HTML snippet that shows the backbone in 3Dmol.js (N, CA, C, O; Angstrom):
<script src="https://3Dmol.org/build/3Dmol-min.js"></script>
<div id="view" style="width:600px;height:400px;position:relative"></div>
<script>
const pdb = `
ATOM      1  N   MET A   1     -11.966 -84.629  42.367  1.00  0.00           N
ATOM      2  CA  MET A   1     -10.951 -83.616  42.411  1.00  0.00           C
ATOM      3  C   MET A   1     -11.449 -82.399  41.642  1.00  0.00           C
ATOM      4  O   MET A   1     -11.954 -82.517  40.525  1.00  0.00           O
ATOM      5  N   VAL A   2     -11.301 -81.237  42.251  1.00  0.00           N
ATOM      6  CA  VAL A   2     -11.713 -79.994  41.622  1.00  0.00           C
ATOM      7  C   VAL A   2     -10.590 -79.498  40.733  1.00  0.00           C
ATOM      8  O   VAL A   2      -9.438 -79.414  41.161  1.00  0.00           O
ATOM      9  N   ALA A   3     -10.926 -79.168  39.496  1.00  0.00           N
ATOM     10  CA  ALA A   3      -9.917 -78.674  38.559  1.00  0.00           C
ATOM     11  C   ALA A   3      -9.716 -77.181  38.757  1.00  0.00           C
ATOM     12  O   ALA A   3     -10.656 -76.443  39.052  1.00  0.00           O
ATOM     13  N   SER A   4      -8.479 -76.756  38.590  1.00  0.00           N
ATOM     14  CA  SER A   4      -8.181 -75.332  38.606  1.00  0.00           C
ATOM     15  C   SER A   4      -7.263 -75.040  37.435  1.00  0.00           C
ATOM     16  O   SER A   4      -6.740 -75.957  36.802  1.00  0.00           O
ATOM     17  N   SER A   5      -7.071 -73.766  37.150  1.00  0.00           N
ATOM     18  CA  SER A   5      -6.293 -73.362  35.983  1.00  0.00           C
ATOM     19  C   SER A   5      -4.882 -72.972  36.368  1.00  0.00           C
ATOM     20  O   SER A   5      -4.624 -72.494  37.473  1.00  0.00           O
ATOM     21  N   LEU A   6      -3.975 -73.189  35.429  1.00  0.00           N
ATOM     22  CA  LEU A   6      -2.590 -72.787  35.566  1.00  0.00           C
ATOM     23  C   LEU A   6      -2.122 -72.392  34.170  1.00  0.00           C
ATOM     24  O   LEU A   6      -2.130 -73.215  33.254  1.00  0.00           O
ATOM     25  N   ASN A   7      -1.720 -71.159  34.008  1.00  0.00           N
ATOM     26  CA  ASN A   7      -1.225 -70.706  32.713  1.00  0.00           C
ATOM     27  C   ASN A   7       0.269 -70.922  32.639  1.00  0.00           C
ATOM     28  O   ASN A   7       1.007 -70.544  33.549  1.00  0.00           O
ATOM     29  N   VAL A   8       0.715 -71.534  31.549  1.00  0.00           N
ATOM     30  CA  VAL A   8       2.125 -71.833  31.353  1.00  0.00           C
ATOM     31  C   VAL A   8       2.541 -71.314  29.984  1.00  0.00           C
ATOM     32  O   VAL A   8       1.859 -71.548  28.986  1.00  0.00           O
ATOM     33  N   SER A   9       3.659 -70.612  29.946  1.00  0.00           N
ATOM     34  CA  SER A   9       4.197 -70.145  28.669  1.00  0.00           C
ATOM     35  C   SER A   9       5.267 -71.117  28.202  1.00  0.00           C
ATOM     36  O   SER A   9       6.164 -71.479  28.964  1.00  0.00           O
ATOM     37  N   ILE A  10       5.169 -71.538  26.942  1.00  0.00           N
ATOM     38  CA  ILE A  10       6.168 -72.438  26.369  1.00  0.00           C
ATOM     39  C   ILE A  10       6.545 -71.926  24.981  1.00  0.00           C
ATOM     40  O   ILE A  10       5.756 -71.240  24.330  1.00  0.00           O
ATOM     41  N   PRO A  11       7.747 -72.260  24.536  1.00  0.00           N
ATOM     42  CA  PRO A  11       8.161 -71.837  23.193  1.00  0.00           C
ATOM     43  C   PRO A  11       7.269 -72.463  22.120  1.00  0.00           C
ATOM     44  O   PRO A  11       6.676 -73.521  22.330  1.00  0.00           O
ATOM     45  N   GLU A  12       7.187 -71.813  21.000  1.00  0.00           N
ATOM     46  CA  GLU A  12       6.325 -72.268  19.901  1.00  0.00           C
ATOM     47  C   GLU A  12       6.597 -73.715  19.486  1.00  0.00           C
ATOM     48  O   GLU A  12       5.642 -74.454  19.249  1.00  0.00           O
ATOM     49  N   PRO A  13       7.860 -74.156  19.388  1.00  0.00           N
ATOM     50  CA  PRO A  13       8.071 -75.564  18.997  1.00  0.00           C
ATOM     51  C   PRO A  13       7.471 -76.567  20.001  1.00  0.00           C
ATOM     52  O   PRO A  13       6.973 -77.622  19.606  1.00  0.00           O
ATOM     53  N   LEU A  14       7.524 -76.234  21.286  1.00  0.00           N
ATOM     54  CA  LEU A  14       6.911 -77.128  22.277  1.00  0.00           C
ATOM     55  C   LEU A  14       5.392 -77.084  22.184  1.00  0.00           C
ATOM     56  O   LEU A  14       4.728 -78.108  22.343  1.00  0.00           O
ATOM     57  N   LYS A  15       4.846 -75.917  21.929  1.00  0.00           N
ATOM     58  CA  LYS A  15       3.391 -75.792  21.747  1.00  0.00           C
ATOM     59  C   LYS A  15       2.947 -76.646  20.567  1.00  0.00           C
ATOM     60  O   LYS A  15       1.941 -77.350  20.647  1.00  0.00           O
ATOM     61  N   ALA A  16       3.699 -76.581  19.477  1.00  0.00           N
ATOM     62  CA  ALA A  16       3.368 -77.387  18.299  1.00  0.00           C
ATOM     63  C   ALA A  16       3.449 -78.873  18.627  1.00  0.00           C
ATOM     64  O   ALA A  16       2.630 -79.662  18.154  1.00  0.00           O
ATOM     65  N   TYR A  17       4.432 -79.255  19.432  1.00  0.00           N
ATOM     66  CA  TYR A  17       4.569 -80.657  19.824  1.00  0.00           C
ATOM     67  C   TYR A  17       3.362 -81.116  20.640  1.00  0.00           C
ATOM     68  O   TYR A  17       2.814 -82.190  20.391  1.00  0.00           O
ATOM     69  N   VAL A  18       2.952 -80.307  21.610  1.00  0.00           N
ATOM     70  CA  VAL A  18       1.783 -80.645  22.432  1.00  0.00           C
ATOM     71  C   VAL A  18       0.549 -80.768  21.544  1.00  0.00           C
ATOM     72  O   VAL A  18      -0.226 -81.714  21.683  1.00  0.00           O
ATOM     73  N   GLU A  19       0.368 -79.826  20.643  1.00  0.00           N
ATOM     74  CA  GLU A  19      -0.781 -79.882  19.740  1.00  0.00           C
ATOM     75  C   GLU A  19      -0.742 -81.129  18.865  1.00  0.00           C
ATOM     76  O   GLU A  19      -1.787 -81.708  18.566  1.00  0.00           O
ATOM     77  N   ALA A  20       0.453 -81.548  18.450  1.00  0.00           N
ATOM     78  CA  ALA A  20       0.582 -82.770  17.656  1.00  0.00           C
ATOM     79  C   ALA A  20       0.180 -83.999  18.471  1.00  0.00           C
ATOM     80  O   ALA A  20      -0.414 -84.936  17.936  1.00  0.00           O
ATOM     81  N   GLN A  21       0.505 -83.993  19.767  1.00  0.00           N
ATOM     82  CA  GLN A  21       0.107 -85.112  20.622  1.00  0.00           C
ATOM     83  C   GLN A  21      -1.410 -85.187  20.724  1.00  0.00           C
ATOM     84  O   GLN A  21      -1.988 -86.273  20.717  1.00  0.00           O
ATOM     85  N   VAL A  22      -2.044 -84.035  20.819  1.00  0.00           N
ATOM     86  CA  VAL A  22      -3.511 -83.995  20.875  1.00  0.00           C
ATOM     87  C   VAL A  22      -4.087 -84.429  19.530  1.00  0.00           C
ATOM     88  O   VAL A  22      -5.029 -85.219  19.482  1.00  0.00           O
ATOM     89  N   ASP A  23      -3.521 -83.913  18.438  1.00  0.00           N
ATOM     90  CA  ASP A  23      -4.014 -84.258  17.099  1.00  0.00           C
ATOM     91  C   ASP A  23      -3.854 -85.735  16.788  1.00  0.00           C
ATOM     92  O   ASP A  23      -4.592 -86.281  15.968  1.00  0.00           O
ATOM     93  N   SER A  24      -2.891 -86.391  17.439  1.00  0.00           N
ATOM     94  CA  SER A  24      -2.676 -87.822  17.191  1.00  0.00           C
ATOM     95  C   SER A  24      -3.825 -88.668  17.740  1.00  0.00           C
ATOM     96  O   SER A  24      -3.977 -89.838  17.390  1.00  0.00           O
ATOM     97  N   GLY A  25      -4.623 -88.053  18.601  1.00  0.00           N
ATOM     98  CA  GLY A  25      -5.755 -88.778  19.174  1.00  0.00           C
ATOM     99  C   GLY A  25      -5.451 -89.404  20.521  1.00  0.00           C
ATOM    100  O   GLY A  25      -6.345 -89.962  21.158  1.00  0.00           O
ATOM    101  N   ASP A  26      -4.205 -89.323  20.967  1.00  0.00           N
ATOM    102  CA  ASP A  26      -3.854 -89.902  22.260  1.00  0.00           C
ATOM    103  C   ASP A  26      -4.424 -89.093  23.418  1.00  0.00           C
ATOM    104  O   ASP A  26      -4.651 -89.629  24.503  1.00  0.00           O
ATOM    105  N   TYR A  27      -4.653 -87.815  23.190  1.00  0.00           N
ATOM    106  CA  TYR A  27      -5.171 -86.918  24.230  1.00  0.00           C
ATOM    107  C   TYR A  27      -6.283 -86.075  23.633  1.00  0.00           C
ATOM    108  O   TYR A  27      -6.257 -85.736  22.449  1.00  0.00           O
ATOM    109  N   GLY A  28      -7.262 -85.741  24.468  1.00  0.00           N
ATOM    110  CA  GLY A  28      -8.383 -84.935  23.998  1.00  0.00           C
ATOM    111  C   GLY A  28      -8.076 -83.448  23.967  1.00  0.00           C
ATOM    112  O   GLY A  28      -8.597 -82.709  23.131  1.00  0.00           O
ATOM    113  N   THR A  29      -7.223 -83.018  24.891  1.00  0.00           N
ATOM    114  CA  THR A  29      -6.891 -81.596  25.000  1.00  0.00           C
ATOM    115  C   THR A  29      -5.435 -81.451  25.443  1.00  0.00           C
ATOM    116  O   THR A  29      -4.845 -82.394  25.970  1.00  0.00           O
ATOM    117  N   PRO A  30      -4.860 -80.265  25.228  1.00  0.00           N
ATOM    118  CA  PRO A  30      -3.523 -80.025  25.761  1.00  0.00           C
ATOM    119  C   PRO A  30      -3.470 -80.213  27.282  1.00  0.00           C
ATOM    120  O   PRO A  30      -2.461 -80.678  27.813  1.00  0.00           O
ATOM    121  N   SER A  31      -4.538 -79.859  27.972  1.00  0.00           N
ATOM    122  CA  SER A  31      -4.574 -80.028  29.423  1.00  0.00           C
ATOM    123  C   SER A  31      -4.440 -81.494  29.816  1.00  0.00           C
ATOM    124  O   SER A  31      -3.740 -81.812  30.778  1.00  0.00           O
ATOM    125  N   GLU A  32      -5.094 -82.384  29.092  1.00  0.00           N
ATOM    126  CA  GLU A  32      -4.969 -83.818  29.383  1.00  0.00           C
ATOM    127  C   GLU A  32      -3.528 -84.278  29.208  1.00  0.00           C
ATOM    128  O   GLU A  32      -3.024 -85.060  30.013  1.00  0.00           O
ATOM    129  N   TYR A  33      -2.868 -83.800  28.166  1.00  0.00           N
ATOM    130  CA  TYR A  33      -1.476 -84.175  27.913  1.00  0.00           C
ATOM    131  C   TYR A  33      -0.581 -83.695  29.051  1.00  0.00           C
ATOM    132  O   TYR A  33       0.240 -84.459  29.558  1.00  0.00           O
ATOM    133  N   VAL A  34      -0.731 -82.444  29.452  1.00  0.00           N
ATOM    134  CA  VAL A  34       0.098 -81.891  30.528  1.00  0.00           C
ATOM    135  C   VAL A  34      -0.190 -82.602  31.841  1.00  0.00           C
ATOM    136  O   VAL A  34       0.740 -82.905  32.588  1.00  0.00           O
ATOM    137  N   ARG A  35      -1.458 -82.876  32.140  1.00  0.00           N
ATOM    138  CA  ARG A  35      -1.797 -83.616  33.358  1.00  0.00           C
ATOM    139  C   ARG A  35      -1.110 -84.972  33.373  1.00  0.00           C
ATOM    140  O   ARG A  35      -0.580 -85.395  34.401  1.00  0.00           O
ATOM    141  N   ASP A  36      -1.120 -85.657  32.225  1.00  0.00           N
ATOM    142  CA  ASP A  36      -0.489 -86.963  32.129  1.00  0.00           C
ATOM    143  C   ASP A  36       1.015 -86.859  32.379  1.00  0.00           C
ATOM    144  O   ASP A  36       1.584 -87.705  33.069  1.00  0.00           O
ATOM    145  N   LEU A  37       1.661 -85.838  31.830  1.00  0.00           N
ATOM    146  CA  LEU A  37       3.095 -85.627  32.065  1.00  0.00           C
ATOM    147  C   LEU A  37       3.376 -85.392  33.546  1.00  0.00           C
ATOM    148  O   LEU A  37       4.334 -85.936  34.095  1.00  0.00           O
ATOM    149  N   ILE A  38       2.546 -84.588  34.182  1.00  0.00           N
ATOM    150  CA  ILE A  38       2.748 -84.277  35.600  1.00  0.00           C
ATOM    151  C   ILE A  38       2.572 -85.533  36.452  1.00  0.00           C
ATOM    152  O   ILE A  38       3.363 -85.782  37.362  1.00  0.00           O
ATOM    153  N   LEU A  39       1.554 -86.313  36.166  1.00  0.00           N
ATOM    154  CA  LEU A  39       1.323 -87.547  36.922  1.00  0.00           C
ATOM    155  C   LEU A  39       2.471 -88.535  36.724  1.00  0.00           C
ATOM    156  O   LEU A  39       2.909 -89.183  37.674  1.00  0.00           O
ATOM    157  N   ASP A  40       2.958 -88.648  35.479  1.00  0.00           N
ATOM    158  CA  ASP A  40       4.105 -89.522  35.222  1.00  0.00           C
ATOM    159  C   ASP A  40       5.329 -89.051  35.996  1.00  0.00           C
ATOM    160  O   ASP A  40       6.054 -89.864  36.569  1.00  0.00           O
ATOM    161  N   ASP A  41       5.562 -87.747  36.016  1.00  0.00           N
ATOM    162  CA  ASP A  41       6.706 -87.195  36.744  1.00  0.00           C
ATOM    163  C   ASP A  41       6.581 -87.482  38.236  1.00  0.00           C
ATOM    164  O   ASP A  41       7.549 -87.888  38.880  1.00  0.00           O
ATOM    165  N   ARG A  42       5.392 -87.271  38.778  1.00  0.00           N
ATOM    166  CA  ARG A  42       5.175 -87.547  40.208  1.00  0.00           C
ATOM    167  C   ARG A  42       5.453 -89.013  40.527  1.00  0.00           C
ATOM    168  O   ARG A  42       6.136 -89.326  41.502  1.00  0.00           O
ATOM    169  N   ASP A  43       4.920 -89.904  39.701  1.00  0.00           N
ATOM    170  CA  ASP A  43       5.128 -91.339  39.933  1.00  0.00           C
ATOM    171  C   ASP A  43       6.598 -91.714  39.820  1.00  0.00           C
ATOM    172  O   ASP A  43       7.102 -92.504  40.618  1.00  0.00           O
ATOM    173  N   ARG A  44       7.288 -91.151  38.835  1.00  0.00           N
ATOM    174  CA  ARG A  44       8.711 -91.439  38.636  1.00  0.00           C
ATOM    175  C   ARG A  44       9.532 -90.963  39.841  1.00  0.00           C
ATOM    176  O   ARG A  44      10.437 -91.661  40.298  1.00  0.00           O
ATOM    177  N   ARG A  45       9.207 -89.764  40.353  1.00  0.00           N
ATOM    178  CA  ARG A  45       9.931 -89.226  41.503  1.00  0.00           C
ATOM    179  C   ARG A  45       9.684 -90.060  42.762  1.00  0.00           C
ATOM    180  O   ARG A  45      10.609 -90.315  43.532  1.00  0.00           O
ATOM    181  N   LEU A  46       8.441 -90.481  42.968  1.00  0.00           N
ATOM    182  CA  LEU A  46       8.137 -91.313  44.137  1.00  0.00           C
ATOM    183  C   LEU A  46       8.825 -92.670  44.032  1.00  0.00           C
ATOM    184  O   LEU A  46       9.301 -93.205  45.033  1.00  0.00           O
ATOM    185  N   THR A  47       8.878 -93.223  42.836  1.00  0.00           N
ATOM    186  CA  THR A  47       9.561 -94.501  42.634  1.00  0.00           C
ATOM    187  C   THR A  47      11.047 -94.343  42.900  1.00  0.00           C
ATOM    188  O   THR A  47      11.660 -95.201  43.535  1.00  0.00           O
ATOM    189  N   ARG A  48      11.633 -93.245  42.416  1.00  0.00           N
ATOM    190  CA  ARG A  48      13.061 -93.000  42.651  1.00  0.00           C
ATOM    191  C   ARG A  48      13.335 -92.848  44.141  1.00  0.00           C
ATOM    192  O   ARG A  48      14.326 -93.373  44.650  1.00  0.00           O
ATOM    193  N   LEU A  49      12.458 -92.131  44.842  1.00  0.00           N
ATOM    194  CA  LEU A  49      12.626 -91.969  46.289  1.00  0.00           C
ATOM    195  C   LEU A  49      12.526 -93.317  46.987  1.00  0.00           C
ATOM    196  O   LEU A  49      13.330 -93.623  47.868  1.00  0.00           O
ATOM    197  N   GLU A  50      11.557 -94.114  46.603  1.00  0.00           N
ATOM    198  CA  GLU A  50      11.397 -95.441  47.200  1.00  0.00           C
ATOM    199  C   GLU A  50      12.634 -96.296  46.939  1.00  0.00           C
ATOM    200  O   GLU A  50      13.116 -96.983  47.839  1.00  0.00           O
ATOM    201  N   ASP A  51      13.142 -96.258  45.722  1.00  0.00           N
ATOM    202  CA  ASP A  51      14.344 -97.035  45.395  1.00  0.00           C
ATOM    203  C   ASP A  51      15.534 -96.595  46.241  1.00  0.00           C
ATOM    204  O   ASP A  51      16.289 -97.429  46.740  1.00  0.00           O
ATOM    205  N   ARG A  52      15.698 -95.292  46.401  1.00  0.00           N
ATOM    206  CA  ARG A  52      16.809 -94.786  47.205  1.00  0.00           C
ATOM    207  C   ARG A  52      16.656 -95.180  48.667  1.00  0.00           C
ATOM    208  O   ARG A  52      17.636 -95.529  49.326  1.00  0.00           O
ATOM    209  N   LEU A  53      15.434 -95.125  49.171  1.00  0.00           N
ATOM    210  CA  LEU A  53      15.205 -95.531  50.555  1.00  0.00           C
ATOM    211  C   LEU A  53      15.538 -97.006  50.753  1.00  0.00           C
ATOM    212  O   LEU A  53      16.210 -97.373  51.717  1.00  0.00           O
ATOM    213  N   LEU A  54      15.070 -97.839  49.848  1.00  0.00           N
ATOM    214  CA  LEU A  54      15.342 -99.271  49.966  1.00  0.00           C
ATOM    215  C   LEU A  54      16.833 -99.549  49.865  1.00  0.00           C
ATOM    216  O   LEU A  54      17.366-100.374  50.607  1.00  0.00           O
ATOM    217  N   GLU A  55      17.506 -98.867  48.951  1.00  0.00           N
ATOM    218  CA  GLU A  55      18.952 -99.031  48.807  1.00  0.00           C
ATOM    219  C   GLU A  55      19.670 -98.619  50.091  1.00  0.00           C
ATOM    220  O   GLU A  55      20.591 -99.297  50.546  1.00  0.00           O
ATOM    221  N   ASN A  56      19.238 -97.513  50.660  1.00  0.00           N
ATOM    222  CA  ASN A  56      19.843 -97.018  51.887  1.00  0.00           C
ATOM    223  C   ASN A  56      19.566 -97.963  53.055  1.00  0.00           C
ATOM    224  O   ASN A  56      20.449 -98.218  53.874  1.00  0.00           O
ATOM    225  N   LEU A  57      18.353 -98.477  53.128  1.00  0.00           N
ATOM    226  CA  LEU A  57      18.003 -99.385  54.222  1.00  0.00           C
ATOM    227  C   LEU A  57      18.809-100.679  54.163  1.00  0.00           C
ATOM    228  O   LEU A  57      19.080-101.291  55.196  1.00  0.00           O
ATOM    229  N   LYS A  58      19.191-101.096  52.955  1.00  0.00           N
ATOM    230  CA  LYS A  58      20.004-102.298  52.827  1.00  0.00           C
ATOM    231  C   LYS A  58      21.394-102.083  53.407  1.00  0.00           C
ATOM    232  O   LYS A  58      22.004-103.012  53.936  1.00  0.00           O
ATOM    233  N   SER A  59      21.893-100.851  53.306  1.00  0.00           N
ATOM    234  CA  SER A  59      23.244-100.586  53.794  1.00  0.00           C
ATOM    235  C   SER A  59      23.249-100.191  55.267  1.00  0.00           C
ATOM    236  O   SER A  59      24.159-100.559  56.009  1.00  0.00           O
ATOM    237  N   LYS A  60      22.236 -99.444  55.685  1.00  0.00           N
ATOM    238  CA  LYS A  60      22.137 -99.074  57.103  1.00  0.00           C
ATOM    239  C   LYS A  60      20.717 -98.586  57.380  1.00  0.00           C
ATOM    240  O   LYS A  60      20.092 -97.966  56.520  1.00  0.00           O
ATOM    241  N   PRO A  61      20.219 -98.861  58.562  1.00  0.00           N
ATOM    242  CA  PRO A  61      18.858 -98.433  58.908  1.00  0.00           C
ATOM    243  C   PRO A  61      18.761 -96.910  59.002  1.00  0.00           C
ATOM    244  O   PRO A  61      19.727 -96.225  59.336  1.00  0.00           O
ATOM    245  N   ILE A  62      17.581 -96.410  58.701  1.00  0.00           N
ATOM    246  CA  ILE A  62      17.298 -94.994  58.886  1.00  0.00           C
ATOM    247  C   ILE A  62      16.367 -94.893  60.086  1.00  0.00           C
ATOM    248  O   ILE A  62      15.288 -95.486  60.099  1.00  0.00           O
ATOM    249  N   ASP A  63      16.789 -94.143  61.086  1.00  0.00           N
ATOM    250  CA  ASP A  63      15.985 -93.998  62.293  1.00  0.00           C
ATOM    251  C   ASP A  63      15.102 -92.765  62.196  1.00  0.00           C
ATOM    252  O   ASP A  63      15.542 -91.702  61.760  1.00  0.00           O
ATOM    253  N   PHE A  64      13.860 -92.921  62.606  1.00  0.00           N
ATOM    254  CA  PHE A  64      12.902 -91.827  62.669  1.00  0.00           C
ATOM    255  C   PHE A  64      12.432 -91.705  64.113  1.00  0.00           C
ATOM    256  O   PHE A  64      12.028 -92.692  64.727  1.00  0.00           O
ATOM    257  N   SER A  65      12.486 -90.507  64.642  1.00  0.00           N
ATOM    258  CA  SER A  65      11.979 -90.297  65.996  1.00  0.00           C
ATOM    259  C   SER A  65      10.458 -90.174  65.939  1.00  0.00           C
ATOM    260  O   SER A  65       9.884 -89.904  64.884  1.00  0.00           O
ATOM    261  N   ASP A  66       9.828 -90.372  67.070  1.00  0.00           N
ATOM    262  CA  ASP A  66       8.375 -90.208  67.151  1.00  0.00           C
ATOM    263  C   ASP A  66       7.979 -88.781  66.787  1.00  0.00           C
ATOM    264  O   ASP A  66       6.952 -88.561  66.145  1.00  0.00           O
ATOM    265  N   GLU A  67       8.796 -87.813  67.200  1.00  0.00           N
ATOM    266  CA  GLU A  67       8.507 -86.410  66.912  1.00  0.00           C
ATOM    267  C   GLU A  67       8.552 -86.141  65.403  1.00  0.00           C
ATOM    268  O   GLU A  67       7.700 -85.440  64.856  1.00  0.00           O
ATOM    269  N   GLU A  68       9.567 -86.716  64.746  1.00  0.00           N
ATOM    270  CA  GLU A  68       9.675 -86.541  63.295  1.00  0.00           C
ATOM    271  C   GLU A  68       8.463 -87.140  62.581  1.00  0.00           C
ATOM    272  O   GLU A  68       7.893 -86.528  61.678  1.00  0.00           O
ATOM    273  N   LEU A  69       8.087 -88.329  62.996  1.00  0.00           N
ATOM    274  CA  LEU A  69       6.945 -88.988  62.361  1.00  0.00           C
ATOM    275  C   LEU A  69       5.640 -88.251  62.632  1.00  0.00           C
ATOM    276  O   LEU A  69       4.738 -88.254  61.794  1.00  0.00           O
ATOM    277  N   ALA A  70       5.537 -87.622  63.793  1.00  0.00           N
ATOM    278  CA  ALA A  70       4.309 -86.895  64.145  1.00  0.00           C
ATOM    279  C   ALA A  70       4.141 -85.622  63.319  1.00  0.00           C
ATOM    280  O   ALA A  70       3.032 -85.103  63.193  1.00  0.00           O
ATOM    281  N   GLN A  71       5.241 -85.121  62.758  1.00  0.00           N
ATOM    282  CA  GLN A  71       5.158 -83.888  61.968  1.00  0.00           C
ATOM    283  C   GLN A  71       4.381 -84.079  60.675  1.00  0.00           C
ATOM    284  O   GLN A  71       3.893 -83.109  60.096  1.00  0.00           O
ATOM    285  N   GLY A  72       4.265 -85.300  60.226  1.00  0.00           N
ATOM    286  CA  GLY A  72       3.384 -85.537  59.093  1.00  0.00           C
ATOM    287  C   GLY A  72       4.047 -85.892  57.786  1.00  0.00           C
ATOM    288  O   GLY A  72       4.023 -87.059  57.397  1.00  0.00           O
ATOM    289  N   ASN A  73       4.630 -84.952  57.098  1.00  0.00           N
ATOM    290  CA  ASN A  73       5.048 -85.163  55.722  1.00  0.00           C
ATOM    291  C   ASN A  73       6.205 -86.162  55.630  1.00  0.00           C
ATOM    292  O   ASN A  73       7.377 -85.792  55.696  1.00  0.00           O
ATOM    293  N   PHE A  74       5.845 -87.417  55.477  1.00  0.00           N
ATOM    294  CA  PHE A  74       6.825 -88.501  55.489  1.00  0.00           C
ATOM    295  C   PHE A  74       7.763 -88.440  54.289  1.00  0.00           C
ATOM    296  O   PHE A  74       8.949 -88.743  54.417  1.00  0.00           O
ATOM    297  N   VAL A  75       7.256 -88.059  53.143  1.00  0.00           N
ATOM    298  CA  VAL A  75       8.091 -87.979  51.938  1.00  0.00           C
ATOM    299  C   VAL A  75       9.207 -86.966  52.143  1.00  0.00           C
ATOM    300  O   VAL A  75      10.365 -87.258  51.844  1.00  0.00           O
ATOM    301  N   ASN A  76       8.880 -85.775  52.649  1.00  0.00           N
ATOM    302  CA  ASN A  76       9.906 -84.763  52.893  1.00  0.00           C
ATOM    303  C   ASN A  76      10.882 -85.214  53.970  1.00  0.00           C
ATOM    304  O   ASN A  76      12.079 -84.939  53.877  1.00  0.00           O
ATOM    305  N   LEU A  77      10.391 -85.897  54.980  1.00  0.00           N
ATOM    306  CA  LEU A  77      11.255 -86.426  56.033  1.00  0.00           C
ATOM    307  C   LEU A  77      12.242 -87.424  55.446  1.00  0.00           C
ATOM    308  O   LEU A  77      13.427 -87.395  55.780  1.00  0.00           O
ATOM    309  N   CYS A  78      11.768 -88.302  54.581  1.00  0.00           N
ATOM    310  CA  CYS A  78      12.646 -89.283  53.950  1.00  0.00           C
ATOM    311  C   CYS A  78      13.698 -88.600  53.082  1.00  0.00           C
ATOM    312  O   CYS A  78      14.871 -88.973  53.110  1.00  0.00           O
ATOM    313  N   ARG A  79      13.282 -87.614  52.326  1.00  0.00           N
ATOM    314  CA  ARG A  79      14.244 -86.872  51.498  1.00  0.00           C
ATOM    315  C   ARG A  79      15.330 -86.247  52.368  1.00  0.00           C
ATOM    316  O   ARG A  79      16.513 -86.302  52.033  1.00  0.00           O
ATOM    317  N   SER A  80      14.924 -85.662  53.470  1.00  0.00           N
ATOM    318  CA  SER A  80      15.876 -85.031  54.371  1.00  0.00           C
ATOM    319  C   SER A  80      16.851 -86.058  54.939  1.00  0.00           C
ATOM    320  O   SER A  80      18.057 -85.814  54.984  1.00  0.00           O
ATOM    321  N   LYS A  81      16.337 -87.191  55.367  1.00  0.00           N
ATOM    322  CA  LYS A  81      17.186 -88.248  55.927  1.00  0.00           C
ATOM    323  C   LYS A  81      18.172 -88.766  54.878  1.00  0.00           C
ATOM    324  O   LYS A  81      19.330 -89.044  55.191  1.00  0.00           O
ATOM    325  N   LEU A  82      17.712 -88.894  53.643  1.00  0.00           N
ATOM    326  CA  LEU A  82      18.595 -89.372  52.575  1.00  0.00           C
ATOM    327  C   LEU A  82      19.719 -88.369  52.315  1.00  0.00           C
ATOM    328  O   LEU A  82      20.869 -88.758  52.109  1.00  0.00           O
ATOM    329  N   ARG A  83      19.384 -87.085  52.325  1.00  0.00           N
ATOM    330  CA  ARG A  83      20.429 -86.053  52.126  1.00  0.00           C
ATOM    331  C   ARG A  83      21.456 -86.115  53.241  1.00  0.00           C
ATOM    332  O   ARG A  83      22.654 -85.979  52.991  1.00  0.00           O
ATOM    333  N   GLN A  84      20.999 -86.321  54.471  1.00  0.00           N
ATOM    334  CA  GLN A  84      21.890 -86.368  55.627  1.00  0.00           C
ATOM    335  C   GLN A  84      22.809 -87.600  55.572  1.00  0.00           C
ATOM    336  O   GLN A  84      23.927 -87.566  56.088  1.00  0.00           O
ATOM    337  N   SER A  85      22.347 -88.657  54.961  1.00  0.00           N
ATOM    338  CA  SER A  85      23.121 -89.909  54.965  1.00  0.00           C
ATOM    339  C   SER A  85      24.167 -89.969  53.854  1.00  0.00           C
ATOM    340  O   SER A  85      24.946 -90.921  53.796  1.00  0.00           O
ATOM    341  N   ARG A  86      24.199 -88.993  52.993  1.00  0.00           N
ATOM    342  CA  ARG A  86      25.179 -89.010  51.884  1.00  0.00           C
ATOM    343  C   ARG A  86      26.559 -88.734  52.364  1.00  0.00           C
ATOM    344  O   ARG A  86      27.497 -88.712  51.567  1.00  0.00           O
TER     345      ARG A  86
END
`;
const viewer = $3Dmol.createViewer("view");
viewer.addModel(pdb, "pdb");
viewer.setStyle({}, {cartoon: {color: "spectrum"}});
viewer.zoomTo();
viewer.render();
</script>
């Protein structure tokens, strides 16, 4: 994976917190800490989506047309179907 830069502004207390996490030795750099937070967030969101899909499937099936599936982005399709079923 090719790394790229992203500049983020945060309040001083949060900056100090990130630096403390690095100083604790758990992370080598602030970038490693932020990457870890982002990956955790992504995993948590995917798990929540999976849980909601399974919960919904237990109550009623979700139908996907061939055209919908051919469009590609299955995660967004699932989110859309879940919103429609509320």
